[in-house]
C-alpha positions, 0 to 999 in steps of 0.5 A, a space after each residue: 302413268 296418268 297425270 291429273 292436272 290442277 291449274 290454280 290461276 290468281 288474277 289480280 285485276 278482274 277487269 283488266 285480265 278478264 278477256 285475255 283470260 277468257 280467250 285462253 280458257 276458249 282457245 283450251 276448252 277442250 282441255 278443262 274439265 272443271 273450272 271453279 271461280 273465287 272472288 270475294 263478294 258482298 252486297 257493297 263490295 266486289 274484289 278486283 282479285 280473283 282465283 280460278 281452279 281448273 282441272 284439265 283432260 284430254 291430251 296431256 301434251 296441251 297441259 303446259 300449253 295452257 299454262 304457258 298461255 296464262 303465264 303469258 298475261 301480265 298480272 297473272 300468277 299461275 301455280 299447278 298440282 300433278 297427281 299421278 295415277 
C-alpha cells in the first residue's frame, strides 16, 4: 500500500531557526516533492512565525527520519498527514 505523507512544520522564530530548518531540507531534498512556505507579511510587518507544508516522495523509510530531524530542532512543531492509496 502506497502512502502519501504531508508534513506541516510550524516555526516560532524564523530568524533563529531558519538555518537549521534549511539544513534539514537540504539533507532530505530528494525526499521533498513540494514545499510551500507561509508567513504573514505586510509592507510594515514581517511575522517571526512561519509554516512550511511539505509533500514527501521517494523512499518511505526516509519520511520518519525527516520528521525526526525537524522534531530535534527546538521551537518547531511538526504534524503529519498520511494518506494511503
